[in-house]
C-alpha positions in Angstrom: -23.7 9.5 -32.1 -20.1 10.7 -30.2 -20.3 7.5 -28.0 -22.2 5.2 -30.0 -20.9 5.3 -34.2 -17.5 6.8 -32.7 -17.9 10.3 -34.6 -16.8 13.7 -33.8 -19.0 16.1 -35.7 -17.0 19.7 -36.2 -18.3 22.1 -33.6 -19.2 24.3 -37.1 -21.6 22.2 -38.7 -23.3 21.2 -35.0 -23.5 25.7 -35.1 -25.0 25.5 -38.2 -28.0 22.8 -37.3 -28.9 24.9 -33.9 -29.3 28.0 -36.0 -31.5 26.7 -38.4 -33.1 25.5 -35.0 -33.3 28.6 -34.4 -35.5 30.0 -37.5 -38.2 27.5 -37.4 -38.4 28.4 -33.4 -38.3 32.5 -33.2 -40.4 31.8 -36.5 -43.0 30.0 -33.9 -42.3 31.9 -31.4 -42.6 35.6 -33.1 -46.0 34.4 -35.3 -43.7 35.3 -38.5 -45.3 31.7 -40.3 -47.9 33.4 -42.7 -45.9 37.0 -42.6 -44.4 38.8 -45.5 -40.2 38.8 -45.5 -39.0 40.6 -48.3 -39.9 39.1 -51.4 -40.4 35.7 -49.7 -43.2 34.0 -47.3 -41.7 33.4 -43.8 -42.5 29.9 -44.3 -41.0 30.0 -47.6 -37.6 31.8 -46.1 -37.4 29.1 -43.5 -37.4 25.9 -45.8 -34.8 27.3 -47.9 -32.6 28.5 -45.0 -32.9 25.6 -42.6 -32.6 22.9 -45.8 -28.9 25.3 -46.7 -27.7 25.1 -43.1 -28.4 21.4 -42.5 -27.5 19.6 -45.9 -23.5 20.5 -45.4 -23.6 18.4 -42.1 -25.6 15.3 -43.8 -23.0 15.6 -46.6 -20.5 15.4 -43.5 -22.1 12.4 -42.2 -22.9 10.4 -45.2 -19.4 10.8 -46.2 -17.9 10.2 -42.7 -20.0 7.0 -42.3 -19.0 5.4 -46.3 -15.7 6.5 -45.2 -16.1 4.6 -42.2 -17.6 1.6 -44.1 -14.7 1.6 -46.4 -16.2 2.7 -48.9 -14.7 5.5 -50.6 -16.8 7.8 -52.8 -16.0 10.9 -55.2 -17.1 13.4 -53.3 -20.0 14.6 -56.6 -21.5 11.2 -55.6 -21.4 11.7 -51.9 -23.1 14.7 -51.6 -25.7 14.0 -54.5 -26.6 10.7 -52.8 -26.4 12.9 -49.3 -28.9 15.7 -51.4 -31.3 13.2 -52.5 -31.8 11.4 -48.6 -32.4 15.2 -47.5 -35.0 16.2 -50.1 -36.8 12.4 -49.6 -36.5 13.5 -45.5 -38.0 17.1 -46.5 -41.2 14.8 -48.4 -41.8 12.4 -45.8 -42.0 15.9 -43.2 -44.3 17.1 -45.9 -46.8 14.3 -46.0 -46.9 14.0 -42.1 -47.8 18.3 -42.0 -50.4 16.8 -44.6 -51.6 15.2 -42.2 -51.5 16.8 -39.3 -53.6 19.3 -41.5 -56.3 16.6 -42.2 -56.7 15.5 -38.3 -55.7 17.4 -36.5 -56.5 21.3 -37.9 -53.7 23.0 -36.7 -53.7 25.4 -39.7 -50.1 25.0 -40.9 -51.2 24.7 -44.3 -51.8 27.7 -46.4 -53.3 27.5 -49.0 -53.6 25.0 -52.3 -49.9 25.4 -53.2 -48.4 24.9 -50.0 -46.5 22.0 -49.6 -45.2 22.4 -53.5 -44.0 25.4 -52.4 -42.4 24.0 -49.2 -41.1 21.2 -51.3 -39.8 23.4 -53.8 -38.0 25.7 -51.6 -36.5 22.6 -49.4 -34.8 21.9 -52.6 -33.4 24.8 -53.3 -32.1 25.0 -49.6 -30.7 22.2 -50.1 -29.0 22.3 -53.2 -27.3 25.6 -52.4 -25.9 24.0 -49.2 -25.0 20.9 -50.5 -23.3 23.2 -53.2 -21.6 24.7 -50.5 -20.3 21.7 -49.0 -19.3 19.8 -52.1 -16.5 22.7 -52.4 -15.9 22.7 -48.7 -14.9 19.0 -48.7 -13.7 18.7 -52.2 -11.1 21.1 -50.9 -10.3 19.3 -47.6 -9.9 16.4 -49.7 -7.2 18.3 -52.2 -5.9 19.4 -48.8 -5.6 16.2 -46.9 -3.8 14.6 -50.5 -1.5 17.6 -51.0 -0.3 16.9 -47.9 -0.1 13.5 -47.5 1.7 13.8 -51.2 4.6 16.1 -49.1 5.7 13.4 -46.0 5.1 10.6 -49.2 7.6 12.5 -50.7 9.8 15.3 -48.5 11.7 17.4 -50.0 15.7 17.7 -49.0 
């Protein structure tokens, strides 16, 4: 992304994506899927946490890309647009999971409500991650505006 589109993703966002990947990888490695973790199944926990950790990166990327193209949208609208994109990708993943179950029978679907439950926890994670990104980006934008304002009108 850095070389092709001249976008430098902040390291903190890359760390969040790395942690999200580790939640899935470690869950697979230790056979946690199908196990109870507190009040949630590990599958539910993973869906919510992965979406919550990845969503801030997507919101930042959408905002950065739109601004690069000359579109300066309010952070609320950018966050909403990014959340709908992430949820659409989650739904597409669930369709692939259904096809995988139908044709290859890997036992990835645990019951008749698995897809709906996965999407529900995806949505919860997306909302949490998007709200977090909104707060951070809004704070950053206010700080940048304040700094630019202080440069335009220096105090004597």
